GUSELUM-124113 format. One record per residue: residue in one letter; x, y, z of N, C-alpha, C in turn. Coordinates in steps of 0.05 Angstrom, whole numbers, plus 32768, in hexadecimal, padded with zeros to 4 digits. Each point is the difference from the previous one (the first is absolute). Example, Ala and Ser with C-alpha at 12.3 -4.5 7.8 and 13.67 -1.06 7.14 Angstrom:
2
A81087F8E809C7FEE80188000801280188000
S7FF980157FF28010801880017FF18016800E
END
This chain:
277
M80117FE880007FEF80188000801180198000
P8002800E7FEA800F801A7FFF7FF480148014
F8011800F800D7FF680158013801180197FFD
E7FF380178001800E801980007FF080158010
T800E8013800C7FF38016800E8008801A7FF1
V7FEB800F7FFA800380187FF07FF880188010
K8010801580007FF98019800D7FF180117FEB
L7FE7800780067FF0800E7FED8006801E8000
E8000800C7FE98006801C7FFD7FE680107FFF
V7FFC801280137FE8801180028009801C8006
D7FF680137FF18006801D80057FE9800A8012
Y80047FFE801A7FEB800880137FFB801E7FFF
K8015800F7FFC7FFE801E7FFF7FEE80097FE9
A80007FF17FEA7FF080077FE97FE27FFE8007
A7FFA7FF180157FE47FFD80097FFA80128018
G8014801180077FFC8012801780027FF2801A
L800E7FEA800180037FF08018801B8003800D
D80017FFC801A80198000800E800E7FE57FFC
A801880017FF4800E7FE77FFA800E7FF48017
E8003800E8016800F7FF680177FF37FE6800B
G80107FEC80027FF77FE7800B7FF17FEE7FEC
C7FFE800A7FE77FF27FF07FEC80137FEE7FF1
G7FF57FEC7FF480107FED7FF07FF27FE58000
A7FFE7FF57FE87FF37FE67FFD80127FED7FF1
V7FFE7FE78008800F7FEB7FF27FEC7FEA7FF7
L80077FF37FEA7FEF7FEC7FF480107FE68001
D7FF67FEC800F800B7FE580007FF37FF07FEA
C80117FF67FEE7FF67FF27FE880067FE28002
Y7FEA7FF07FFE80027FE380017FF57FF57FE6
T80127FF47FF07FF77FF77FE680067FE37FFC
N7FEE7FF27FF280047FE47FF980187FFE7FED
M800D7FE9800180177FFB7FEF7FF980017FE2
H801080107FF27FFC80027FE380177FF07FF3
T7FFA7FE87FF780147FEF7FF57FF97FF87FE3
E80137FF57FF27FFB7FF67FE57FEC7FE98001
E80017FF080157FEE7FEA80027FE380098004
M7FFC801580117FE6800A80067FF580127FEA
G8013800F7FF37FF880127FEA7FF38019800B
V7FF980127FED7FF3801980087FE37FFB8007
R7FF7800A80177FE57FFB80097FEE80198001
R800D801780027FF1801A80037FEB7FFD8016
R800B7FFE80187FF07FFB80187FF180198009
R7FEC7FFB80107FF28016800E8013800B8016
A7FFE801A8005800F800C80167FED80088016
L80097FFB80197FF180078017801180138011
L7FF780198002800E801480117FF28001801B
I800E7FF880157FF47FFD801B800780188011
C7FEB800C800C8003801680137FF77FF6801B
P80137FFB80127FF97FF6801B7FF180158010
G7FF17FF780147FF280138011801280098017
G7FF3800E8013800E800A80187FF8801B8008
G7FE880097FF67FF580198009800F80187FF5
Y800F7FFD7FEB801280157FF6801480088016
D80047FEE801480158004801480187FEF7FFA
W7FFC7FE97FF380157FED7FFB7FF67FED7FEA
C80127FEF7FF67FF87FEC7FEC80027FE4800D
S7FEA7FF380027FFE7FE6800D800F7FEB7FF1
E80127FF2800D800E7FEA7FF37FEE7FE87FFA
R7FEB7FFD80107FED7FE97FFC7FF180037FE6
E7FFD80197FF77FF080057FE8801380077FE8
A80187FF78002801480077FEB800B7FE77FF3
E80187FF78009800D7FEA7FF37FEF7FE68000
P7FF37FF980167FF07FE77FFF7FEB80007FEA
V7FF480177FFB7FEC80027FEB800D7FFD7FE5
A8017800D7FFC800F7FFD7FE780077FE37FFB
F80097FF1801480077FE47FFC7FE87FEF7FF8
R7FE98006800C7FE87FF17FFA7FF880047FE3
F800180187FF67FF880067FE480157FF87FEC
L801A8000800880157FF67FEF7FFB7FE47FF7
G7FF57FF080127FFB7FE47FFA7FEA7FFC7FEC
Y7FF180157FFA7FEB7FFF7FEC800780107FE7
D801A80037FFB800A800B7FE77FFD801F7FFE
F7FFD800D80178002801D8000801D80088005
N800880177FF68019800D80097FF780158014
C800D800180177FF680108016801380168009
F7FF580168009800F801780087FF5800B801A
V8011800480147FF6800B801A800B801D8002
L7FED801280048007801D800380038007801D
R8018800980078005800B801B7FFE801F7FFD
Y7FE9800A80067FFA801C7FFB800580128018
S8000801A7FFC8005801380167FE880018012
C80058000801A7FEB7FFF8014800480168016
V7FED800380107FFF801180188000801E7FF8
K7FE8800B80017FFC801D7FFA800B80087FE5
K7FFD7FEF7FEC800780067FE57FE780077FF0
R7FFB801A7FFB7FE780087FF57FFC7FF47FE4
F7FE67FFC7FFB7FF87FF87FE5800980167FEC
P800C7FF97FE980027FE57FF4801B7FF38003
T800F80048016801B7FF5800280017FE27FF8
A7FF27FF0800F80017FE37FFB7FF47FF97FE5
A7FEB800F7FF87FF37FFA7FE6801480067FE9
L801080148002801580057FEC80147FE97FFF
E80077FF5801780127FEA80017FF47FE77FF3
C7FE67FFC80057FF27FE97FF57FFF80037FE1
A7FFA80187FF77FFF80057FE3801C7FFC7FF4
A80158009800E801B7FFC7FF680077FE27FFE
A7FF57FF0801280057FE380007FF37FF47FE7
V7FE780087FFA7FF37FF57FE8800F80087FE7
R8009801980008010800A7FE880197FEF7FFD
Y800E7FFA801680187FF07FFF7FFA7FE47FF5
I7FEB7FF4800A7FF97FE57FF87FF980007FE2
R7FF180137FF77FF880017FE4801880067FEE
E801180128008801780077FF080137FE87FFD
N80007FEF801480127FE980007FF27FE57FFB
A7FE880027FF37FF07FE97FFD800E7FEA7FF0
E800E80077FEB800D7FEB7FF080167FF28010
R8010800F800E80167FF480107FF47FEF8016
L7FEA8008800C7FF47FF280167FEC7FEB7FF8
D7FFD7FFC7FE57FEE7FEC7FF57FE38005800A
I7FF780197FFC7FE58008800A7FF0800A7FE8
D7FE67FFA80017FED800C7FED7FFA801D800A
P800880157FF17FFC801B800A7FE380088003
D7FEE7FF07FF57FE4800680027FF27FF08015
K80107FF280117FF47FF08015800F8005801A
I800080198008800D800980197FEA80058015
I80007FF180157FEB80038015800C800C8019
V7FF38014800B8009800C80197FEF7FF58017
A800D7FF580147FF27FF380178008800F801A
G7FED800280128005800D80197FF07FF58017
F800D800080187FF37FF680187FFC80188013
S7FE88003800B7FF9801480148008801C7FF5
A8012800F800D8008801A7FF6800E7FFC7FE4
G800D7FEA7FFC800B7FFA7FE57FEA7FFD7FEC
G7FE87FF980097FE97FFF7FEE7FF8801C7FF7
H8003801380137FFA801C7FF8801580097FEC
L80197FF88003801580087FED7FFA7FF47FE5
A7FFA7FE67FFF7FF97FF37FE77FE8800D7FF3
G7FEC800680117FE7800D7FF68006801C7FF6
S8013800E800C8007801A7FF7800B80007FE4
L80127FED7FFB800B7FFE7FE57FEA7FF87FEC
A7FEE7FEE80097FEB7FF77FEE7FEE80177FF7
N7FFE801580117FEE80167FFA800D801A7FF8
F801A80028005800E80197FF980157FFD7FEA
W80027FE87FF480157FFB7FEC7FFF80137FE8
N7FE8800A7FFA7FFD80127FE97FFE801D8009
S8008800680187FFE801B800B801B800F7FFF
D7FFF801A7FFE801880108001800E7FFE801C
I7FF07FF88014800B7FFD801B80197FED7FFF
L7FFE7FEB7FEF80167FED7FFE801180057FE7
C7FF380057FEA800E80017FE6801380187FFE
K7FF880178009801180187FFE801A7FFD800F
P7FFF7FF9801A801A7FFE800F80127FEA7FF5
L7FF47FEB7FF580117FEA7FF6800980057FE3
G7FF480147FF3800680067FE47FFA7FE97FEE
C7FE97FF480047FF97FE87FF17FE580037FF4
K7FF97FED7FEE7FE67FFE7FF47FEF7FEE8012
P7FE5800480017FEF7FEF801080047FE27FFA
E80037FF97FE780027FE47FFA801A7FF3800A
D80138011800880197FF5800B7FFC7FF5801C
I7FEC800B800F7FFC7FF8801C7FE57FF38005
K7FF27FFA7FEA7FE57FF4800380017FE4800A
P7FF27FF980167FFD7FE480087FEA7FF37FEF
N80047FE77FF97FEC7FF27FF17FEB7FF28011
G80058000801A7FED7FF5801380098007801C
S7FED7FFF801380078005801C7FF57FEA8011
M80107FF880147FF97FEB80138000800C801C
L7FE98004800C7FFE800F80197FF87FEE8017
C80117FFE80147FFC7FEC80167FFB800F801A
Y7FE87FFC800B7FF7800F8018800A801D7FFF
P7FF9800F7FEB800D801A7FFB7FF48017800F
V8010801480067FF7801A80087FF9800F7FE5
L7FE780087FFD7FF9800D7FE77FF2801A8004
T7FEF800280147FF180198005801080108015
S7FFC801B7FFE800B801180157FEB800B8012
K7FE77FF77FFD7FEB8009801280057FF6801C
Q800180128013800A7FFB801B7FF27FE9800E
E7FE67FFC7FFB7FF27FEB800F80067FE47FF6
Y800D7FFF7FE880057FE57FF5801E7FFB7FF9
T801080148001801C7FFC7FF680127FF68017
H801A7FFC7FF880157FFC8014800D801B8003
E7FFA800F80158007801C8002801E80048000
G800F7FED800C801D80038001800C80007FE4
S7FF67FF07FEE800A7FFF7FE57FFB801B7FF2
I7FE7800A80047FF980197FF280108017800B
L80048001801A80108017800B801D80007FF6
N800B7FE97FFB801B7FFF7FF48000800B7FE4
L7FE980007FF37FFF800A7FE47FF8801E7FFF
I7FF0800980137FF7801C7FFE800E80138013
G80107FF58013800F801080127FF080068019
E800E800880157FF48006801A7FED80187FFF
E800580127FEC7FEE80167FFE7FE57FF87FF4
Q7FFE7FE87FF67FE87FF47FF67FF380117FEA
D800E80007FEA7FF7800E7FE77FE77FF27FF6
E7FE9800C80047FE67FF47FF97FFC7FFC7FE2
Q800C80127FF07FFE7FFD7FE3800F7FE77FF8
L80177FFC800C80107FE87FFA7FF27FE7800A
R7FF4800280177FF07FE9800B7FEB7FF77FEC
E7FF280147FF47FEB7FFA7FED800B7FF37FE7
L8017800B7FF7800D7FF67FE780077FE38002
I800A7FF78017800A7FE580037FEB7FEC8009
S7FE7800880007FEA7FED80067FFA7FF17FE5
L800B7FE97FFD80027FF47FE67FE67FF67FF4
E7FEC7FFB80107FE67FF97FF47FF580167FEF
D8009801980067FF680177FF0801280067FE8
R80157FF17FFD801380047FE97FFC7FEB7FEA
V7FEF7FEC80067FFC7FEB7FEC7FF2800B7FE7
G80097FF87FE97FF480087FE780067FEC7FEA
E7FFB80077FE780047FED7FEA801D7FF97FFC
H80128010800C801D7FFB7FFE800A7FEB8014
T7FF07FFA801480087FED801580027FE47FF4
P80167FF2800580037FE57FF57FF07FEB800E
P7FFC7FE97FF37FF37FE9800D800C7FFB801C
T7FEF7FF7801280087FFF801C7FF87FE5800D
F80127FF580107FFA7FEA80128002800B801D
L7FED7FF980107FFF800C801B7FF57FEC8014
W800D7FFF80187FF67FEF80158003800E801B
H7FEF7FF880137FFE800D801A7FF27FEC8013
C80038004801A7FF17FF180137FEA8012800D
A7FE97FF580027FE98010800A80048009801C
D80107FF2801080048007801C801A80108005
D800B800C7FEA8019800F80037FFC80188012
G800D800080177FFD80158014801580167FFD
C80127FFE7FED801580147FFB7FF980117FE8
V7FFB7FF37FEA7FF7800E7FE87FE47FF57FF9
P7FEB800F80067FE57FF57FFD7FFA7FF87FE3
V7FF07FEB7FFE7FF97FF47FE67FF380157FEE
Q7FF58015800B7FF480157FEF8013800B7FEC
N801A80008007801480097FEC7FFD7FF17FE6
S7FFD7FE680027FFD7FF07FE77FE580027FF5
L7FEB800280117FE580017FF67FFB801A7FF0
F800A8017800B7FFD80197FF1800E7FFF7FE5
Y80187FF4800080107FFF7FE87FF27FEE7FEB
M7FF67FE980097FF27FEE7FEF7FE8800E7FF3
A7FF1800F800F7FE9800F7FF5800980147FEB
A8017800D8005800A80137FEC80097FF27FE7
L800D7FE9800280087FF07FE97FE77FF87FF0
S7FEC7FF8800E7FE77FF77FF27FF380177FF1
R7FFF8018800D7FF480177FF3800F80087FE7
S801B7FFC8000801080077FE980047FE97FEC
H7FF37FE9800580007FE97FEF801D7FF57FFD
I800F80018016801B7FF580007FFE7FE28008
P800C7FEE7FF17FFF7FE48008800E7FFC801B
F7FF47FF18012800D7FFA80197FF67FE5800B
E80117FF580117FF97FE8800F80058005801D
S7FED7FFA801180038006801D7FF97FE88011
H800D7FFE80177FFA7FEA80138000800C801C
I7FEA7FFF800D7FFD800A801C7FFD7FE78012
Y80147FFC80117FFF7FE880117FF38007801B
E7FF27FED800B7FF080068018801180098017
W80177FF38004801180088016801E7FFC7FF9
G8011800B8011801C7FFE7FFB800F80198009
G7FF280168003800C8018800A8012800E7FEB
H8017800A8009801180107FEF801C7FF57FFF
G800F80087FEC801C7FFA7FFE80077FE37FFC
L7FEF7FF27FF080037FE37FFD80167FF77FED
S800880117FEE80147FF97FEB7FF67FE77FF2
L800F7FEA80007FF97FE87FF27FEC7FEE8010
C7FFA800880197FEC7FF3801080077FE48009
D801A7FFA7FFF80087FE58009801980018010
R800C7FE98007801680008012801A800D7FF5
S800080047FE68018800C7FF48003801D8007
T7FEB800D80088001801D80077FF38007801B
M7FF97FEB800F7FF180068019801480088016
T7FF780138011800E800780187FF17FF88019
W7FE77FF87FFC7FEF7FF580167FEB7FEF7FF3
E7FF27FF0800F7FED7FEC7FF57FEA800D7FF0
G7FF8801880077FEB800E7FF1800680057FE3
H801A80007FF9800880047FE47FFC7FE77FEF
D7FFB7FE9800C7FFC7FE77FF27FE37FFD7FFA
Q7FF780087FE87FE480017FF87FFD7FF07FE7
P7FFA7FE680027FFF7FEF7FE87FEC80097FEA
V7FE9800B80097FED80087FEB800A80187FF1
A80098015800F800A80187FF2801A7FFA7FF1
A800E7FEC800780197FF97FF27FFC7FFA7FE3
G7FE77FFA7FF97FFA7FFB7FE3800280187FEF
W80048018800C800280187FEF80167FFF7FEC
A80177FF58007801780007FEE7FFB7FEF7FE7
K7FF47FE980037FF97FF07FE97FEC800E7FEE
L7FEC800D800D7FEC800E7FF1800D80187FF1
A8012800D800D800E80177FF380117FF77FE8
I800D7FEA800380107FF57FEA7FEE7FF97FE8
E7FE97FF480067FED7FF97FEA7FF580197FF3
W7FFB801580117FF680197FF58015800D7FEE
A8019800180098015800C7FF080057FF27FE6
S7FFB7FE5800080047FF17FE77FED80087FEA
R7FEA800D80087FEB80087FEC8004801D7FF6
L8013800E800C8005801B7FF6800C80017FE4
END
């Protein structure tokens, strides 16, 4: 399995952002490209771990990449800037990651039209941000790129933070994006159920109904928006399991509650969904 770590180039100042403490790296995990195997033009999965925009969870990073590698995906884990990094800091880094993957598609044996951005919890907000802002000057101007350079072809959202409405959101994640001064215009902008439109890519989404950290309404509101805009989506709401399940089995559990055999089916369902893109 070839492996490389890439430091992503982002001009934060071009977006009016403070560059101090910023910096993102992309861990690249690719299946072996050999004469025996031949060119496959695999799907790419860009993984955004969760962590409340405070940190990047290891449980939602490499283990997920390894699981999908076994199903012929080439996988990339984004270690993005966290802790009081105003929007669109991390979103610019996510867009830069997609641009890197697409620009290197031939070398990485990737189909440039099958790049899926996946996110867990706050990472789901990051993935959802790219899914809805890829064609916006918010990302394209600072990166000096065309929208099609950073367009995700699908999004995979796992117990995601999506709304910024205070009664339903994960407030810590949102405050890291809008700042302690609580810019209300920015809060409204990053409520992603209100950003869905015909430009939003096909979506796979799952959540647990009893999630006490990121309420299931985040996914329900987003699903309704996808439906209104006639965006293809597949969703799975599990009766119980709580939050932060990652792969929902012993490979990523830190306590017994993370071992959820029913919800663990999400990965197989997501792989089947991606195969139809």
